[in-house]
C-alpha positions as CSV (number, residue, x, y, z in Angstrom):
1,M,7.5,-28.5,71.2
2,K,5.2,-27.0,68.6
3,W,6.4,-24.7,65.8
4,V,4.3,-21.6,65.1
5,L,4.6,-19.9,61.7
6,P,3.9,-16.2,61.7
7,I,1.4,-14.9,59.2
8,G,4.1,-13.0,57.5
9,G,6.1,-16.1,57.0
10,T,3.1,-17.9,55.3
11,V,2.7,-15.0,52.9
12,F,6.5,-15.2,52.1
13,L,6.4,-18.9,51.3
14,V,3.4,-18.6,48.9
15,A,5.1,-15.7,47.1
16,L,8.3,-17.8,46.9
17,S,6.5,-20.7,45.3
18,L,4.9,-18.4,42.7
19,I,8.3,-16.9,41.8
20,L,9.9,-20.4,41.4
21,A,7.0,-21.5,39.2
22,Y,7.5,-18.5,37.0
23,K,11.2,-19.0,36.8
24,L,10.8,-22.6,35.7
25,G,8.5,-21.6,32.9
26,N,5.2,-23.2,34.2
27,S,2.4,-21.2,35.7
28,P,0.3,-23.0,38.4
29,A,-2.4,-23.6,35.7
30,Q,0.2,-25.2,33.4
31,Q,1.5,-27.4,36.2
32,A,-2.1,-28.6,36.8
33,S,-2.5,-29.5,33.1
34,L,0.7,-31.6,33.2
35,A,-0.5,-33.6,36.2
36,A,-1.7,-37.2,35.8
37,P,-5.4,-37.8,35.6
38,G,-5.3,-39.6,38.9
39,D,-3.5,-36.6,40.5
40,A,-6.2,-34.2,39.2
41,E,-9.0,-36.3,40.7
42,A,-7.1,-36.4,44.0
43,N,-6.6,-32.7,44.1
44,G,-10.1,-31.7,43.2
45,P,-12.9,-32.0,40.5
46,A,-11.7,-32.2,36.9
47,V,-12.1,-29.2,34.6
48,P,-15.3,-29.8,32.5
49,V,-14.8,-30.5,28.8
50,D,-16.2,-28.0,26.4
51,P,-18.8,-29.8,24.2
52,A,-18.2,-27.3,21.5
53,T,-14.8,-28.7,20.9
54,Q,-15.5,-32.4,21.2
55,P,-16.0,-35.0,18.4
56,H,-18.9,-37.4,18.3
57,L,-18.2,-40.9,16.8
58,V,-21.1,-42.6,15.0
59,C,-20.7,-46.1,13.7
60,R,-24.0,-47.8,12.7
61,E,-22.5,-51.2,11.8
62,T,-20.0,-52.9,14.2
63,I,-20.6,-56.5,13.2
64,Y,-20.3,-58.1,9.7
65,D,-21.0,-61.7,8.7
66,F,-18.9,-63.0,5.8
67,G,-21.1,-66.1,5.6
68,K,-19.5,-69.2,4.2
69,G,-15.9,-69.0,2.9
70,S,-13.1,-71.4,2.0
71,V,-9.5,-71.7,3.1
72,G,-7.3,-69.6,0.8
73,I,-10.1,-67.0,0.1
74,Q,-9.6,-63.6,1.7
75,G,-12.5,-61.5,2.9
76,A,-12.6,-57.7,3.5
77,H,-15.3,-55.3,4.7
78,D,-15.4,-51.5,5.1
79,F,-16.9,-50.2,8.4
80,M,-18.0,-46.6,8.1
81,I,-17.2,-44.1,10.9
82,H,-18.9,-40.7,10.9
83,N,-17.9,-37.6,13.0
84,D,-21.2,-36.0,14.1
85,G,-19.5,-33.6,16.6
86,P,-18.0,-30.1,16.2
87,G,-14.4,-31.2,17.1
88,K,-11.9,-33.2,15.1
89,L,-12.2,-37.0,15.6
90,K,-8.8,-38.8,15.9
91,L,-8.6,-42.5,15.1
92,K,-5.8,-44.9,15.9
93,E,-5.4,-48.7,15.3
94,G,-5.8,-50.7,18.5
95,T,-5.6,-54.4,19.1
96,H,-6.8,-57.4,17.0
97,S,-7.8,-60.8,18.3
98,C,-5.9,-62.8,15.6
99,S,-3.0,-62.2,13.3
100,C,-5.3,-63.4,10.5
101,T,-7.4,-60.2,11.0
102,I,-6.1,-56.7,10.0
103,G,-7.8,-53.3,10.3
104,K,-6.7,-50.3,8.1
105,I,-8.0,-46.8,8.8
106,S,-8.5,-44.5,5.9
107,H,-8.1,-41.2,7.8
108,D,-6.3,-40.7,11.1
109,V,-8.2,-37.4,11.6
110,V,-11.9,-37.0,10.6
111,E,-13.2,-33.4,10.3
112,P,-16.6,-32.5,11.6
113,G,-19.4,-33.9,9.4
114,R,-17.0,-36.1,7.5
115,D,-16.5,-39.9,7.3
116,A,-13.7,-42.4,7.5
117,T,-13.6,-46.2,6.8
118,V,-11.9,-49.0,8.7
119,T,-11.2,-51.9,6.3
120,V,-11.1,-55.2,8.2
121,T,-9.4,-57.9,6.2
122,W,-9.6,-61.5,7.2
123,K,-7.8,-64.5,5.7
124,P,-8.3,-68.0,7.2
125,K,-5.3,-70.0,8.2
126,P,-4.7,-73.2,6.2
127,S,-5.8,-75.3,9.1
128,A,-9.0,-73.2,9.8
129,S,-12.4,-74.9,9.6
130,G,-15.8,-74.2,11.1
131,P,-17.3,-71.0,12.6
132,F,-15.0,-68.0,13.4
133,R,-15.4,-64.7,15.2
134,Q,-12.6,-62.1,15.2
135,T,-12.3,-58.5,16.4
136,V,-10.4,-55.3,15.7
137,S,-10.3,-52.3,18.0
138,V,-10.0,-48.6,17.1
139,L,-8.9,-46.0,19.7
140,T,-10.5,-42.5,19.5
141,N,-10.5,-39.2,21.2
142,D,-14.3,-39.2,21.7
143,A,-14.7,-39.1,25.5
144,K,-17.8,-41.4,25.2
145,H,-16.3,-43.8,22.7
146,K,-12.6,-44.1,23.6
147,E,-12.4,-47.6,22.1
148,L,-14.6,-49.0,19.2
149,T,-14.7,-52.8,18.7
150,L,-15.4,-54.0,15.2
151,E,-16.3,-57.7,14.7
152,V,-16.2,-60.0,11.7
153,K,-17.6,-63.6,11.7
154,G,-18.5,-66.4,9.4
155,T,-17.9,-70.1,8.7
156,V,-14.8,-71.5,7.0
157,E,-15.4,-74.6,4.8
158,P,-12.4,-76.9,4.5
159,F,-10.4,-76.9,1.4
160,L,-11.6,-80.4,0.6
161,V,-15.0,-81.6,1.7
162,V,-15.6,-85.4,2.1
163,K,-19.2,-86.5,2.6
164,P,-19.7,-88.8,4.4
165,E,-16.3,-88.9,6.2
166,S,-16.8,-92.7,6.8
167,L,-18.9,-95.3,5.1
168,D,-21.1,-97.5,7.4
169,F,-22.4,-100.5,5.4
170,G,-24.4,-101.6,8.4
171,Q,-25.3,-105.3,8.6
172,V,-24.8,-106.8,5.1
173,P,-25.2,-110.3,3.7
174,D,-21.9,-112.0,3.0
175,D,-23.1,-113.4,-0.4
176,T,-24.5,-110.2,-2.0
177,P,-22.7,-107.1,-3.3
178,T,-23.4,-103.9,-1.3
179,L,-22.7,-100.4,-2.7
180,K,-22.1,-97.1,-0.9
181,T,-21.0,-93.7,-2.3
182,V,-18.8,-90.9,-1.0
183,R,-18.3,-87.5,-2.5
184,V,-15.1,-85.4,-2.5
185,W,-15.3,-81.7,-3.7
186,S,-13.8,-78.3,-3.3
187,T,-15.3,-74.9,-3.9
188,V,-12.0,-73.1,-4.3
189,A,-9.5,-75.5,-5.9
190,K,-8.4,-74.5,-9.4
191,D,-8.4,-78.1,-10.4
192,L,-9.3,-81.5,-8.7
193,K,-8.2,-84.9,-10.0
194,L,-8.4,-88.4,-8.6
195,T,-7.6,-91.6,-10.6
196,D,-7.6,-95.3,-9.7
197,K,-3.9,-95.2,-8.9
198,D,-4.6,-92.5,-6.2
199,I,-6.8,-94.9,-4.2
200,T,-5.4,-97.4,-1.7
201,L,-7.7,-100.0,-0.1
202,S,-6.7,-101.9,3.1
203,D,-8.7,-104.9,1.9
204,P,-8.7,-104.9,-1.9
205,A,-9.9,-108.5,-2.0
206,H,-13.3,-107.5,-0.7
207,F,-13.7,-103.9,-1.8
208,S,-13.6,-102.2,-5.2
209,V,-14.0,-98.5,-6.2
210,S,-15.2,-96.7,-9.3
211,I,-14.8,-92.9,-9.9
212,A,-17.1,-90.4,-11.7
213,P,-17.0,-86.6,-11.8
214,L,-19.8,-84.8,-9.9
215,T,-22.4,-83.4,-12.3
216,P,-23.6,-79.7,-12.0
217,A,-26.8,-81.0,-10.4
218,Q,-24.9,-83.0,-7.8
219,L,-22.6,-80.0,-7.0
220,A,-25.8,-77.9,-6.6
221,E,-27.1,-80.5,-4.1
222,E,-24.0,-79.9,-2.0
223,D,-24.2,-76.1,-2.3
224,A,-21.0,-76.1,-4.4
225,K,-22.2,-74.9,-7.8
226,A,-18.8,-73.3,-8.6
227,G,-16.8,-76.3,-7.2
228,K,-15.1,-79.3,-8.7
229,G,-15.4,-82.9,-7.3
230,V,-15.8,-86.6,-7.8
231,E,-18.2,-89.3,-6.6
232,L,-16.7,-92.7,-5.5
233,T,-18.8,-95.8,-5.6
234,V,-17.4,-98.3,-3.1
235,T,-18.6,-101.9,-3.5
236,L,-18.4,-104.5,-0.8
237,Q,-17.9,-107.8,-2.7
238,P,-19.4,-111.1,-1.7
239,G,-17.2,-113.3,0.5
240,M,-16.4,-110.8,3.3
241,P,-15.6,-112.9,6.5
242,L,-18.5,-112.9,8.8
243,G,-18.4,-110.5,11.7
244,I,-17.5,-106.9,12.3
245,F,-15.1,-105.4,9.7
246,S,-13.2,-102.1,9.9
247,E,-11.2,-101.2,6.8
248,Q,-9.9,-98.0,5.3
249,M,-9.8,-96.3,1.9
250,T,-7.0,-93.7,1.4
251,L,-7.2,-91.1,-1.3
252,Q,-4.5,-88.9,-2.7
253,V,-6.5,-86.0,-4.1
254,H,-4.7,-83.7,-6.5
255,A,-6.3,-80.3,-5.8
256,Q,-4.5,-77.0,-6.5
257,R,-5.0,-74.3,-3.9
258,P,-6.0,-70.9,-5.2
259,D,-3.0,-69.1,-3.6
260,N,-0.4,-71.5,-5.2
261,S,0.9,-70.8,-8.7
262,E,2.3,-74.3,-8.9
263,Q,0.7,-77.7,-8.3
264,S,0.7,-78.5,-4.6
265,E,1.3,-81.9,-3.0
266,P,-1.7,-84.2,-3.0
267,E,-4.2,-83.9,-0.2
268,T,-4.5,-87.2,1.8
269,V,-8.0,-88.2,2.7
270,A,-8.8,-91.4,4.7
271,V,-12.3,-92.9,4.7
272,D,-13.3,-95.6,7.1
273,L,-15.2,-98.6,5.8
274,L,-17.3,-100.1,8.6
275,G,-20.0,-102.8,9.0
276,R,-20.8,-106.3,9.9
277,A,-21.1,-109.2,7.5
278,V,-23.8,-111.8,8.3
279,G,-24.5,-115.2,6.8
280,P,-25.3,-118.8,7.7
281,I,-23.3,-118.4,10.9
282,N,-24.1,-115.8,13.5
283,I,-21.9,-114.6,16.3
284,D,-23.3,-113.0,19.5
285,P,-21.8,-110.7,20.6
286,P,-20.0,-109.8,17.3
287,R,-17.3,-107.9,19.3
288,L,-15.7,-108.9,22.5
289,D,-14.8,-106.1,24.9
290,L,-13.0,-107.3,28.0
291,H,-12.8,-103.8,29.5
292,A,-10.2,-103.5,32.3
293,I,-8.7,-106.8,33.4
294,K,-5.9,-107.6,35.9
295,A,-2.9,-109.5,34.6
296,D,-2.7,-111.8,37.6
297,Q,-6.3,-112.9,37.5
298,K,-8.1,-115.5,35.3
299,V,-10.5,-114.0,32.8
300,E,-13.2,-116.0,30.9
301,R,-15.9,-114.8,28.5
302,M,-18.5,-116.7,26.5
303,V,-19.7,-116.1,22.9
304,Q,-22.6,-117.9,21.3
305,I,-22.4,-119.2,17.8
306,S,-25.5,-120.3,15.8
307,V,-25.4,-122.2,12.5
308,R,-28.5,-122.3,10.4
309,D,-30.1,-125.6,9.2
310,Q,-28.5,-127.4,12.1
311,R,-25.4,-128.1,10.1
312,E,-22.5,-129.7,12.0
313,T,-19.5,-127.4,11.7
314,K,-15.9,-127.6,12.8
315,F,-14.2,-124.5,14.1
316,T,-10.4,-123.8,14.4
317,A,-9.5,-120.6,16.3
318,H,-6.5,-118.3,15.7
319,S,-6.1,-115.5,18.3
320,D,-4.1,-112.3,18.4
321,P,-2.6,-111.9,20.9
322,D,-1.8,-115.5,21.5
323,F,-2.5,-115.4,25.3
324,L,-6.2,-115.5,24.3
325,K,-7.1,-119.2,24.6
326,V,-10.2,-120.2,22.6
327,T,-12.3,-123.3,22.6
328,V,-15.5,-124.0,20.7
329,R,-18.0,-126.7,21.9
330,P,-21.5,-127.7,20.7
331,V,-24.4,-127.0,22.9
332,E,-26.3,-130.1,23.8
333,T,-30.1,-129.6,23.9
334,A,-33.1,-131.9,24.2
335,E,-35.1,-129.8,21.8
336,K,-35.5,-131.4,18.3
337,D,-37.2,-128.5,16.5
338,L,-34.4,-126.0,16.7
339,S,-33.7,-124.4,13.3
340,V,-30.1,-123.7,14.2
341,K,-27.1,-125.6,15.6
342,L,-25.7,-123.9,18.7
343,Y,-22.1,-123.6,19.8
344,T,-20.3,-121.9,22.7
345,M,-17.0,-120.2,22.2
346,T,-15.0,-119.7,25.4
347,V,-12.3,-117.1,25.5
348,R,-9.9,-117.5,28.4
349,I,-6.8,-115.6,29.8
350,D,-4.8,-117.5,32.3
351,P,-3.2,-115.6,35.3
352,G,0.2,-114.1,34.5
353,T,0.1,-114.7,30.7
354,A,-1.4,-111.3,29.6
355,V,0.9,-108.5,28.7
356,K,0.1,-105.2,30.5
357,A,-1.1,-102.9,27.7
358,S,-4.1,-101.9,25.7
359,L,-5.6,-104.9,24.0
360,N,-6.7,-104.4,20.4
361,G,-6.7,-107.8,18.7
362,G,-9.1,-110.4,17.4
363,I,-10.0,-114.0,16.9
364,D,-10.3,-115.6,13.5
365,L,-12.5,-118.7,13.4
366,I,-11.8,-121.0,10.4
367,T,-14.7,-123.2,9.6
368,D,-15.5,-126.2,7.3
369,H,-18.9,-124.7,6.3
370,P,-19.2,-124.6,2.5
371,K,-20.4,-120.9,2.6
372,V,-18.4,-119.5,5.4
373,R,-14.6,-119.9,5.5
374,K,-13.7,-117.4,8.1
375,I,-15.3,-115.4,10.9
376,H,-13.5,-112.4,12.5
377,I,-14.3,-111.3,16.1
378,P,-12.6,-108.1,17.3
379,V,-11.3,-108.2,20.9
380,T,-10.5,-105.1,22.9
381,G,-9.7,-104.3,26.5
382,L,-7.0,-103.0,28.9
383,V,-4.7,-105.2,30.9
384,T,-3.6,-103.6,34.2
385,Q,-1.7,-104.6,37.3
């Protein structure tokens, strides 16, 4: 069954809706203005905006590069916003990409032809280092620029700079002193001090250190004219056991941060001391990497030892861990004109003796050679099932 509404009934319903709208205090036009944007689009085309009442945002600079900065130093930059339209421009703080970045708006409402500034302040976190890029957004009532993104960028230099971060002595003779230098400086510290008692060496028998303040010319070389720093001269003394060495120098640097009124705790800096000592006895390879090995299998590796001047030499091996079994035997050869005496060192792991874990040990060869008392050979690997 279909219901048929008479024409008179239709007119009655339309009139009733108009009366109710009036009684409720909203005309049909007012009700349309309260509808959501999506509802307006669904019910028909939006009412065009009058250009004569609209603002026009102009911001000629949206990216600023702070350049190089240091931890503890705050940077700020003013971005200029101009209202080039006939209507009032409204500004509101939006989001920011990091809590270390803050945007402050000078005027919430910008009259036609007037300016406002957005001050973006950035302070690097204590752990910050390297390049950075942060943003701040500003919300506006400009239909063409509803959100403006302002960006600051730059590079944060660490509070303390260590150059180089490790000292590689390379291949050095065991009977000659070898010198290397490392510089420590800060461009923002109020003061920087380092004394002999602030230096700890893992092998003080074979390394020594002297300290001197960096001169203005040296600071200029490091692009740190306004900074303070020291230069350490590290000397590798004669007598280092032959083979690869890996030692460490630890510094307790007294440097006061600019945002601290009282002297802060010392900054700890570790510098690796690396190299290989060579002499009358040569080891090939100088480091033994067993890679991944199985605990239930036999493992055997060979190392060649050469002694100059064909000198007969006795070797006694001490291994760590002790499941590394080491034997050294001379190499028999028919050649008479060899300038070196050759030996073969065999490193063996018997099945079931290795502990399942990372292997980071070594072999010390004690000799009766008058110029070489000990040779150290690092041994690494991974023992698995």
